[in-house]
VEXBANU-32287 format. One record per residue (C-alpha): chain; x, y, z. Coordinates in Angstrom, 1 decimal. Example, Ala and Ser with C-alpha at 12.3 -4.5 7.8 and 13.67 -1.06 7.14 Angstrom:
2
R,mol,px,py,pz
R,A,12.3,-4.5,7.8
R,A,13.7,-1.1,7.1
//
This chain:
85
R,mol,px,py,pz
R,A,-0.2,0.0,0.2
R,A,1.2,3.5,-0.9
R,A,-0.1,6.8,1.3
R,A,-1.5,9.5,0.0
R,A,1.9,11.7,1.1
R,A,4.1,9.5,-1.1
R,A,1.6,9.7,-4.0
R,A,2.2,13.6,-3.9
R,A,5.6,13.1,-3.1
R,A,6.0,11.3,-6.4
R,A,4.1,13.6,-8.8
R,A,5.8,16.5,-7.4
R,A,9.4,14.8,-8.1
R,A,7.6,15.1,-11.9
R,A,6.1,18.7,-11.7
R,A,7.9,20.1,-9.2
R,A,5.8,23.2,-9.5
R,A,2.6,21.1,-9.1
R,A,-0.5,21.7,-6.5
R,A,-1.1,17.9,-5.7
R,A,-4.4,17.0,-3.8
R,A,-4.8,12.8,-3.1
R,A,-8.0,11.5,-1.4
R,A,-8.3,8.4,-0.7
R,A,-12.0,6.6,-2.7
R,A,-11.5,3.2,-0.6
R,A,-9.4,0.2,0.7
R,A,-6.2,2.6,0.1
R,A,-5.2,1.5,-3.4
R,A,-8.3,3.3,-4.9
R,A,-7.6,7.3,-5.2
R,A,-8.1,10.6,-6.9
R,A,-5.4,12.8,-7.4
R,A,-6.6,16.8,-8.5
R,A,-3.2,18.1,-10.1
R,A,-2.1,21.8,-10.9
R,A,0.5,22.3,-13.0
R,A,2.0,25.2,-15.7
R,A,3.2,22.2,-17.2
R,A,0.4,21.0,-18.9
R,A,-0.3,24.9,-21.0
R,A,-0.4,23.7,-24.1
R,A,-0.6,20.1,-23.7
R,A,-3.8,17.9,-24.2
R,A,-5.5,16.1,-21.5
R,A,-4.4,13.0,-22.6
R,A,-0.6,14.3,-22.2
R,A,-1.1,16.2,-18.8
R,A,-2.4,12.7,-17.7
R,A,0.9,11.2,-19.1
R,A,3.0,12.8,-16.8
R,A,1.5,12.4,-14.0
R,A,1.3,8.5,-15.1
R,A,4.8,8.8,-15.6
R,A,5.7,10.0,-12.4
R,A,3.3,7.0,-10.5
R,A,4.2,4.2,-13.2
R,A,6.1,2.0,-10.7
R,A,3.1,2.6,-7.8
R,A,1.0,1.5,-10.8
R,A,2.9,-0.9,-12.2
R,A,3.0,-2.6,-8.4
R,A,-0.3,-2.1,-8.1
R,A,0.1,-0.5,-5.0
R,A,-2.2,2.1,-7.1
R,A,-5.3,0.0,-7.9
R,A,-7.2,2.9,-9.6
R,A,-6.5,6.4,-10.4
R,A,-9.1,9.4,-10.5
R,A,-7.1,12.0,-12.4
R,A,-8.3,15.6,-12.8
R,A,-5.5,18.1,-14.5
R,A,-5.3,21.4,-14.4
R,A,-3.2,24.0,-15.6
R,A,-3.3,27.0,-12.3
R,A,-5.5,29.6,-15.2
R,A,-8.4,26.8,-15.7
R,A,-8.1,25.2,-12.0
R,A,-8.7,29.1,-10.9
R,A,-11.8,29.5,-13.2
R,A,-12.9,26.2,-12.3
R,A,-12.7,27.3,-8.6
R,A,-14.4,30.1,-9.7
R,A,-17.5,28.5,-11.3
R,A,-18.5,26.2,-7.9
//
């Protein structure tokens, strides 16, 4: 099993500017991550997710993370999403 802090640390190692929010959706291996990074600018959603999955590849391969719901935003998109709520 992997801790939420470990997931956050792994993502921030790949995306040092990232704001990362991770929560357990059940069982400790079903997680949701919201990742906000300027490095996502100009990238498709698939490319953004690939950056995050790359950071977590070992944890996913070992099934320490069985399922990951992922939401990625640029800082501008995150600000707009938060304003809309």
